ZATI-587456 format. One record per residue: residue in three letters; x, y, z of N, C-alpha, C in turn. Coordinates in steps of 0.2 Angstrom, whole numbers, plus 5000, padded with zeros to 4 digits. Layout:
ALAXYZXYZXYZ
...
//
This chain:
UNK488157136213488357106207488057146201
UNK487557186202487357226196487857276195
UNK488157306200488657356199489257326195
UNK489457266197490057236194489857226186
UNK489257206185489057186178489057256174
UNK488857306177488857376174489557396172
UNK490057386177490757406176491057366170
UNK490857306170491157266165490857286158
UNK490257306158489957336151490257396149
UNK490457436154490757506152491457486150
UNK491857436152492457426150492457396143
UNK491957356141491857326135491757386130
UNK491357436132491257486127491857526126
UNK492257536131492857576130493357536126
UNK493457476126493857436122493557446114
UNK492957436113492657446107492757516104
UNK492757566108492857626106493557636103
UNK494057606107494757616105494857586098
UNK494457526097494557496090494257536085
UNK493757566086493357596081493557666079
UNK493957706084494157766083494857766081
UNK495057816076495757826074496057896077
UNK496657896079496957956082496958006077
UNK496858066079496958126075497658146074
UNK497858146067498558156066498858216068
UNK498558276068498858336070498258376073
UNK498258396080497758426083497658506081
UNK498158526077498158596075497558606070
UNK497358556067496858556062496158526065
UNK495658566066495058536069494658496065
UNK494758496058494258456054494658416049
UNK494358366046494658326041494158286037
UNK494358266031493958226027494358166024
UNK494058106024494358046022494258046014
UNK494758026011494758016003494957946001
UNK494557915998494657845996494857845989
UNK495457815987495657805980495657735978
UNK495457735971495457665968495757675961
UNK496157635959496457625952496557555950
UNK496457535944496457465942497157435942
UNK497657465943498357435943498757475949
UNK499357445950499757475955500257515953
UNK500357575955500857625953501157655960
UNK501857655960502157675966502457745965
UNK502357785970502657855970502357895964
UNK501757915965501357945959500958005962
UNK500858055958500458115960499758105957
UNK499258105961498558105959498258165960
UNK497758185955497458245955496658235957
UNK496558275962495858265965495558335966
UNK494858345965494558405966494258405973
UNK494358455977494058465984493558525983
UNK492958515985492458565985492458605992
UNK492358665992492358705997491858696003
UNK492058696009491558696014491658756019
UNK491158766023491158826027491758826032
UNK492058776034492558766039493258776036
UNK493258776029493958786025494058866024
UNK494658876023494858946021494658956014
UNK494359016012494059026005494659006000
UNK495259026001495759005996496158945997
UNK495858896001496058836003496758826006
UNK496958886009497558876013497458846019
UNK498058826023497958796029497658726029
UNK497858686024497658616023498258576024
UNK498158506025498658456025498458396023
UNK498858346020498658286018499058236021
UNK498758176023499058116025498858056021
UNK499358006021499257946018499157886023
UNK498657846023498657796028499057736025
UNK499657726029500057676027500057616032
UNK499557566030499457516035498957546041
UNK499257546047498857576052499057646054
UNK499557666051499957736052499757786047
UNK499657846049499657906044500357936043
UNK500457956037501057986036500958056032
UNK501258106033501058166029501358166023
UNK501058186017501258186011501258246007
UNK501658266003501658335999501058335995
UNK500958405993500358415989500458485986
UNK500158495980500158565977499558585974
UNK499258645976498658665973498758695966
UNK498558665961498558685954498158745953
UNK497558745956497058795954496558795960
UNK496358855963495958865968495458925966
UNK494858905966494258955965493958975972
UNK494059035974493859055980493159035982
UNK493158995988492458975991492058935986
UNK492458895982492158855977492458785977
UNK493058775974493358715973494158725972
UNK494458675973495258675971495458605968
UNK495858615963496158555960496858545963
UNK496958485966497558475970497858415968
UNK498558415967498958355966499258335973
UNK499158275974499458245980499858185978
UNK500458185981500958135980500958075985
UNK500758015982500557965987501157905986
UNK501257875991501757815990501557765985
UNK500857755985500657695981499957715979
UNK499757695973499057695970498857625968
UNK498357605970498057535969497357535970
UNK497057475970496357475970496057495977
UNK496457505982496157525988496657565992
UNK496657635992497057675996496657725999
UNK496957756005496557806008497057866010
UNK496757926009497057986011496558026016
UNK496858066020496558116024496758186023
UNK496258236022496358306021496158336027
UNK496658366031496558406037496458476035
UNK496058516039495958586037495658616043
UNK495458686042495058726047495458766052
UNK496058786050496458826054496858876049
UNK496558936048496758986043497459016045
UNK497659006052498259036054498858996052
UNK498758936050499358886048499658906042
UNK500258896040500558916034500358876028
UNK500358896022500158866016500658806015
UNK500458746015500958696014500958666006
UNK500658706002500658685995501358695992
UNK501658635989502358645987502458595981
UNK502558625976502558585970503258555969
UNK503758585972504458565972504558495975
UNK504158485981504158415984503658375981
UNK503158395977502658355975502858325968
UNK503258355964503358335957504158315957
UNK504258285951504958265950505358315947
UNK505058365944505358425942504858485942
UNK504958545945504458595945504758655946
UNK504358705943504558775944503858815943
UNK503758865947503158905946503358975945
UNK503958995945504259055943503959115948
UNK503759095954503459145958503959185961
UNK504659165961505159215963505359265959
UNK505059265952505159315947505959325946
UNK506259265947506959265945507159195943
UNK507659185939507859115936508159075942
UNK507959015943508158965947508758925944
UNK509358945945509958915942510058845944
UNK509758825949509758755951509358705947
UNK508858735943508458705939508558715931
UNK508658775930508658795923509458815920
UNK509558805914510158825910509858865904
UNK510058935905509858985900510258975893
UNK509958985888510258985881510759055881
UNK511259045877511759105877511359165874
UNK511459225878511159285875510459295878
UNK510159255882509459255884509359315889
UNK508959355887508759415892508159385896
UNK508359375903507859345907507259395909
UNK506659375908506059425909505559385913
UNK505259415918504759385922504159435922
UNK503559415923502959455924502459425928
UNK502359445934501859425939501859345940
UNK502459325941502559245942502559205936
UNK502759235930502759205924503459215920
UNK503759165918504359175913504059195906
UNK504359245904504159275897504659255892
UNK504459225887504959205881504659245875
UNK505059295872504859325866505459345862
UNK506059315863506659335860506959285855
UNK506559225854506859175850507359135854
UNK507359145860507859105864507459075870
UNK507759015873507358985879507858955883
UNK507658905887508058875892507758805893
UNK508258765896508058695897508258675905
UNK507858625907507958605914508158525914
UNK508558505918508758435918508258405923
UNK507858355920507358325924507658265928
UNK507358245934507558195938507458125935
UNK507158115929506858055927506958055919
UNK506957995917506857985909506157985907
UNK505958035904505158035902504957975899
UNK505357935895505157885891504957825896
UNK505057825902504857775907504157785909
UNK503757825907503057835909502957895913
UNK503157955910503058015913502658065909
UNK502458125912502158175909502458245910
UNK502658275905502858345906502358395904
UNK502258445908501658495908501858565909
UNK501558605906501558675907500958715907
UNK500858765911500258805910500558875907
UNK500258895901500558945897499958985893
UNK500159045891499659085887500059115882
UNK499759135876500059175871499859245871
UNK500359295871500159365871500259395864
UNK500659365860500759385853500959325849
UNK500759325843500959275838501659295834
UNK502059245833502659255829502559215822
UNK502959235818502959205811503259145810
UNK503659115815504059055815503859005820
UNK504058945819503858895824504258905830
UNK503858915836504158945842503658925848
UNK503858955854503358945859503358875862
UNK503858845863503858765865503558765871
UNK503158715872502758705878502958635882
UNK503458645886503758595890503858535886
UNK504358545882504558485877505058445880
UNK504958375881505558335883506058325877
UNK506658325879507258315874507758275877
UNK508258255873508858215875509458265876
UNK509358325875509958375876509658445877
UNK510058495878509858565880509358595875
UNK509558575869509058605863509158555857
UNK508658565853508658525847508858565841
UNK509358545837509658575832509158585826
UNK509158635822508658635816508758565812
UNK508158545810508058485806508358425810
UNK508358435817508658385821509258355819
UNK509758395817510358375814510758335819
UNK510658345825511058305830510758245832
UNK510258225829509958155830509758155837
UNK509358205840509158205847508458165847
UNK508358135853507658115854507258175856
UNK506658195854506358255855505558245854
UNK505158285857504458285856504258355856
UNK504458395851504258465850503558475850
UNK503258525854502558545855502558615855
UNK502358645849502458725849501858755844
UNK501958815843501458845839501758845832
UNK501358835827501558835820501758895817
UNK502058895811502258955808501658995805
UNK501759055803501259095800500859145804
UNK501059155811500759205815500059195817
UNK499959135819499259115822499359065828
UNK498759045830498759005836498758935834
UNK498858915828498858845826499458805830
UNK499358745832499858705835500158655831
UNK500758635832501158595828501558545832
UNK501758485830502258445833502758415829
UNK503358395832503858365828504158315833
UNK504258245831504458195835505058155832
UNK505558155835506158105833506358065838
UNK506558005837506757955842507457955843
UNK507857995840508557995842508957945838
UNK508657905834509057855830509257885823
UNK509057935821509257965815509158045815
UNK509558075811509558155811508958175807
UNK508358165810507758185807507158175812
UNK506558205811505958195815505658135812
UNK505858075813505658015810505157975813
UNK504758005818504257975821503558005819
UNK503458065820502858095818502958175817
UNK502658205813502558275812501858295810
UNK501658365811501058385808500758435812
UNK500158455810499758505813499258475818
UNK499158505824498758475829498058505828
UNK497558475829496858495828496658545834
UNK496958605835496758655840497058715838
UNK496658775839496958835838496858875845
UNK497458905847497458945853497159015852
UNK496859045858496659115858497159155862
UNK497259215860497759255863497559275870
UNK498059275875497859295882497459245886
UNK497359185884497059135887497559075889
UNK497559055896497959005898497658935896
UNK498158895895498058825893498558775897
UNK498358715898498858665901499058625895
UNK499658625893499958585888500358525891
UNK500158465888500458405891500758365885
UNK501358325887501558275883501658215887
UNK501358155885501358095889501758045885
UNK502158005889502457945886502357885891
UNK502057835888501957775892502057715888
UNK502257655890502357595887501557575885
UNK501557555879500857535876500957475872
UNK500857415874500857355870501457335867
UNK502057345870502657335867502957395864
UNK502557445862502857505859502757565864
UNK502957625862502957675866502457725864
UNK501857735868501357785866501557855868
UNK501457895863501657965863500958005862
UNK500858055867500158085867500358165867
UNK499958205864499958275865499258295867
UNK499258335872498558355875498558425877
UNK497958455877497858525879497258515884
UNK497358555890496958545895496758475897
UNK497258435896497258365898496758325894
UNK496558355888496158315883496658295877
UNK496558235875497058205870496858235863
UNK497458265860497458295853497658245848
UNK498158205850498558155846498858105849
UNK498858045847499257985850499557955844
UNK500257935845500657905840501057855844
UNK501357805841501757755844502457745840
UNK502957725843503557715840503857655844
UNK504257615841504457545843505057565849
UNK505457615848505957625852506257695851
UNK506657715857506957775856507757755858
UNK508157795854508857785855509157825860
UNK508857875863509157915868508657935873
UNK508757945879508257965884508058035884
UNK507458045886507158115886507258135894
UNK507758175895507858195902507958265903
UNK507858305897507858385898507158405896
UNK506958465899506258495898506458565895
UNK506158575889506358635886505658685886
UNK505858745887505258805886505658855882
UNK505158895878505458955874505458935867
UNK506058935865506158915858506558845857
UNK506558805852506758735852507558735851
UNK507858785848508558785848508858855850
UNK509558865850509858925854509958975849
UNK509758975843509859025838509259065837
UNK509359135837508759175836508459165829
UNK507859145828507559135821507159195818
UNK507159245822506759305819506159315824
UNK505559335821504959345825504759285829
UNK504659295835504559235839503859245843
UNK503559195844502859195848503059215855
UNK502659265858502759285865502359245869
UNK502659205873502359155878502459175885
UNK501959165889502059175896501959105900
UNK502459085903502459015906502259025914
UNK501758995916501559005923501858955927
UNK501858895925502258845929502458785924
UNK502958745926503158685922503258625927
UNK503058565925503158515930503258445926
UNK503558395930503558325927503258285932
UNK502758245930502458195935502458125932
UNK502258075936502258005933501557995930
UNK501557965924500957955920500457905924
UNK499857915924499357875925498757895921
UNK498257855920497657875916497157905920
UNK497057975920496658015924495957985924
UNK495757965918495057945918494857875922
UNK495357845924495257775927495357785935
UNK495557845937495557855944494857865947
UNK494657825952494057845956494257865963
UNK493957915965494057935972493357965975
UNK493357955981492757975985492958015991
UNK492758075991492858125997492358116002
UNK492458096008492058076013491758146017
UNK491258126021490958186025491458216030
UNK491358276032491758306037491758276044
UNK492358266046492458246053492758306057
UNK492458306063492758356068493258326073
UNK493658366076494158336081493758316087
UNK493958256090493558236096493958276102
UNK493458296106493758336112494158286117
UNK494658316120495058276124494658266131
UNK494658206133494258196140494558136143
UNK494558136150494758086154494258076160
UNK494058016161493557996166493757946170
UNK493657946177493857896181493157856182
UNK493157796179492457756179492457706184
UNK492957696188492957646194493557666198
UNK493457666205492757656208492357726208
UNK491757716209491357786209491557836215
UNK491457896213491657946218491257936224
UNK491557946230491157936236491157866239
UNK491557816235491457746237491857736244
UNK491657686247492057656253492357596249
UNK493057596250493457536246493957506251
UNK494157446249494657416253495257416249
UNK495857426252496457426249496857356249
UNK497157336243497257376237496557376233
UNK496457426228495957426224496157456217
UNK495757436212495957456205495657526203
UNK495957566200495657626197495657616190
UNK495057626187494957616179494857686176
UNK495257706171495157766168494857756160
UNK494457806158494257806151494557866147
UNK494957856142495257916139494957926132
UNK494757976130494557996124494958056121
UNK495358036115495858086113495858086106
UNK496058146103496058156096496758146093
UNK497258136098497958116096498258076102
UNK498858066102499158026107499358076113
UNK499058056119499058096125499558056130
UNK499758096135500058076141499558086147
UNK499558026151499058026156499358016163
UNK499258056168499558056174498958036179
UNK499157996184498657986190498958006196
UNK498658046200498858076207498458046212
UNK498758026218498458016224498558066229
UNK498058106231498158156236498758206234
UNK498758216227499158266224499858246223
UNK499958176224500658146223500558106217
UNK501058106211501058076205501157996207
UNK500757956205500857876206500957846199
UNK500657866194500757826188500657866182
UNK501057856176501057896170501057846164
UNK500557866160500557826153500757876148
UNK501257856143501457896138501157876131
UNK500957926127500757916120500257856120
UNK499657876123499057826122498457866119
UNK498057836116497457866113496857826113
UNK496257856115495657816115495757746118
UNK495757746124495957686127495657676134
UNK495657626137495457616144496157596148
UNK496257626154496857616158496657596165
UNK497157556168496957526174497657526178
UNK497557536185498157526189497857516196
UNK498357486200498157476207498457526212
UNK498057546217498257586222498157556229
UNK498557566234498557546241498657596246
UNK498157646246498257696251498057676258
UNK498257716263498057706270497357716271
UNK497157686277496457696279496257776280
UNK495657786277495457856278495257886271
UNK495157956271494957996265495458006260
UNK495357996254495858006249495558046243
UNK495958076239495758106233496158086227
UNK495858056222496158026216496058076210
UNK496558096206496458146201496858116195
UNK496558116189496858096183496858156178
UNK497458166175497558216170497858196163
UNK497458216158497758196151497958256148
UNK498558256144498858316141499058296134
UNK498858346129499058346122499358416121
UNK499958426120500258486120500058536125
UNK499758586123499458636128498758616131
UNK498458566127497758556129497758496135
UNK497258506139497258456145496558446147
UNK496458386150495758376153495958336160
UNK495458336164495558306171494958276174
UNK494958236178494358206182494658196189
UNK494258196194494458186201493858156205
UNK494058106210493558076214493858076221
UNK493358066226493558056233493357986235
UNK493757946239493557886241493757876249
UNK493457836252493657816259493857746259
UNK494557736261494757666262494657636268
UNK494357576268494157536274494657486276
UNK494557466282495057416285494857346284
UNK495257296282495157226282494557206277
UNK494557236271494057216266494257146264
UNK493757096265493757026263493857026256
UNK494156966253494156956246493456966242
UNK493456996237492756996233492456936232
UNK491856926234491456866232491556806236
UNK491856816242492056756245491556726250
UNK490956766250490356746254490456756262
UNK490956796264491056806271490556856273
UNK490256846279489856896283490356936287
UNK490257006287490657046291490257096295
UNK490557126300490257176304490557236303
UNK490157296302490457356301490257396307
UNK490857436310490757476315490857546313
UNK490257586314490257656312490157706319
UNK490657746321490557786327490257736333
UNK490657686333490557636339489857606339
UNK489557606333488857566332489057506328
UNK488757446330488957386326488357376321
UNK488557356315488057336310488257276307
UNK487857216308488057156307487757136300
UNK488057076297487857036291487857086285
UNK488457116284488657146278488957096274
UNK488657076268488857016264489257036258
UNK489757006256490057016249490257086247
UNK490557116252490757186250491157196244
UNK491057236239491457256234491657326235
UNK491157366235491257436238490557466240
UNK490557516244489857546246489857616244
UNK489257636241489257706238488757746242
UNK488957816242488457866245488057886240
UNK487357886241486857906236486557976239
UNK486658026235486358096237486658116244
UNK487258096246487558116252487258086258
UNK486658046258486358026264486157956265
UNK486457916260486257846260486757806257
UNK486957746261487457696258487057646254
UNK487357626249487057566245487657526242
UNK487457466240488057426237487857356238
UNK488357316238488257246240488257236247
UNK487757266250487757266258487057246260
UNK486957206265486257196267486357176275
UNK485957206279485457266278485857326276
UNK485457376274485757446272486057476278
UNK486457526277486757566282486257616284
UNK486357646290485857696292485857756288
UNK485457806289485357866285485957916287
UNK486057966283486458026285487158006286
UNK487457956282488157946283488457986277
UNK488958026278489258066272490058046272
UNK490258036266491058026265491458086267
UNK491058146267491458206268491558216275
UNK491258176279491358186287492058156288
UNK492558196290493158166292493358156299
UNK492758156303492858146310492758076312
UNK492558026308492457956309492957916306
UNK493057856308493457806305493057746304
UNK492857726298492457666297492857606296
UNK492857556301493257496301492657436300
UNK492857386297492457326297492857266297
UNK492657216301493057156302492557106305
UNK492857046306492456986309492456986316
UNK491856986319491856986327492056916329
UNK492356906335492556836337491956796339
UNK491456826341490856786343490356786337
UNK490556806331490056806326490056746322
UNK489456716321489356656317489656666310
UNK490056616308490256626301489856586297
UNK489256626294488756586290489056566284
UNK489556596281489756576275490156506276
UNK490556496281490856436282490356376284
UNK489856406288489356356290488956326284
UNK488856376280488456356273488956306270
UNK489556316269490056266266490056206270
UNK489956206276489956136280489356096279
UNK488756136279488156106277488156076270
UNK488456106266488456086259488856016259
UNK489456016262489855956263489455906266
UNK489155916271488755866275488255836270
UNK487855876266487355856262487655806256
UNK488255826254488555786249488755716252
UNK489055726258489255656261488655616262
UNK488055646265487455606266487255576259
UNK487255616254487055586248487455526246
UNK488155536247488555476245488455416249
UNK488255426256488055366260487455336258
UNK486955376256486355346254486455306248
UNK486855336243486955296237487355236239
UNK487755236243488155176245487655126248
UNK487155146253486655106256486255076251
UNK485955116246485555086241485955036237
UNK486555046235486954996232487054936236
UNK487154936242487254876246486554836247
UNK486054876247485354836247485254806241
UNK485354836235485254806229485754746228
UNK486354746231486854686230486554636235
UNK486254646241486054596245485454556242
UNK484954596239484354566236484654526230
UNK485154546227485354496221485654436224
UNK486054436230486354376233485754336235
UNK485254356238484654316241484354286235
UNK484154316230483854286225484254236222
UNK484854246221485354196218485354126223
UNK485354136230485354086234484654046234
UNK484154076234483454046233483454006227
UNK483654036221483653996215484153936215
UNK484653936219485153876220484753826224
UNK484453846229484053796234483553766230
UNK483153796226482653766222482853716217
UNK483453726214483753676209483953616213
UNK484253626220484453576224483853526226
UNK483353556228482753516230482453476224
UNK482453506218482253466212482653406211
UNK483353416212483753366210483653306215
UNK483553326222483353266227482753236225
UNK482253266223481653236221481753186216
UNK482053196211482253156206482553086208
UNK483053106213483453046216482952996220
UNK482453026223482052986227481552946223
UNK481352966217480952926213481352866210
UNK482052876209482452826207482552766212
UNK482552776218482652726223482252666223
UNK481552676223481052616224481152566218
UNK481252596212481352546207482052506207
UNK482552536210483152506211483052446216
UNK482652466222482552416227482252346224
UNK481652356220481352306217481752266213
UNK482252296209482652266205483152216209
UNK483352246214483852206218483552146221
UNK482952146224482552096226482452036221
UNK482252056215482252006210482851966208
UNK483352006208484051976207484251926212
UNK484051946219484251896224483851836224
UNK483151836222482751776221483051736216
UNK483251756210483451716205484151686207
UNK484551716211485151686213485051626217
UNK484451626221484351566225484051516221
//
């Protein structure tokens, strides 16, 4: 019984382990970190910015990483883009998640530098170009007439007073951010160097003569790094929302991140101009008459104005707006991939068993595995796509020695376990109380009770639910014997005798109870009879007392009549 209790405990542990462990999404990545996100409101399909600090198991340049989003109980791979990576220090990474709310979870997988770099801004953002091809992507951009296309080390260079515009997939007015990373290499004397400006057309005419919606963000005139802005809502041929100088001066040759944000704010539309994601100006307008669906870089209209600011654009993107300061995230501790293992936990290797019997397996896996069970080299059972679980099946091999092998496979990775058992004949049902006789090499051993299985210890002793013990020096590797056990015809069935005695005791107890009940009933009847006789005697006594007085009365009456 102790062995059965131990096996039950092992099964409980296995089930608990299955509930507490989550499968590894991709075994090509040996490490991962859990990232918990929290934001005070819910936003769907949004890019979140997180900082990942370097650890020794990462590639120094943060290549060979992957992100997943926990969608209920399933992980799904999500796109990401590395904005900045400082070798062996940290990386700023944008991850596109299906939903941002008070409780969301990501996993970052890493640790295999041979894997390709999955950083992809085109999949991560609604509009994106990093100019790394050093050529104009005509599926994104429309060049102004006469524009001489120039690129330098993955930068689009604008110094001719001409520019280009991209058609975004969204209306920026609905709560989006247009951004660019750019630097000034030379100052011009005119308003120029537009930094990812959202517009309602390919360009804005001078003085907004075409009544476009626009949020011009550029260098001011005068040949310096002073910044200026011009905002029109498209309802009139003017910059009728806001214009002016922004409180910042650029330094030549230094990269900055320029952002224009548009988000609903209390019934109005909040417009913000930012540098390095720090707010320079916020203004509101009640409405726009035209959508902002084009993103402009270079110069704000298609006519050469003269001396233009020379700007190098590193990348341009459009993302959904959220308040960066309100996002909370926690990057968890490093987890390593769990090794694949399979163990046959029941029956023990070297056991004597009766057929049929159950084989119980414990699978530990880092991903979904296929498990195969073999009996003497022949496949009997297959489980597909299982992870961190306990498996069980029944086998009914013939009497004698057998080898049971379990193999778990994930891709090219595999694990196995093997045991040997000896199948006995006529094993009585577990726990039925039967006494049996075991015959080994023509020697009879009596009174083996409640056999579940019998184990070989150190190759020289049998133990288990058996009394008395087997003799020494029995080995399951000995293939020259056949061990049978069954009930002898002349053997006393102590189990059934015990059941009979228990039945007799119960019957005697019932008879004694009935006898006691009859005695009690008889005593009650006798007492009631005695009480009745006493009352009858008392009544007769009273009647006897009455008779003399009646006789005297009768004599007097007779004398009077005479």
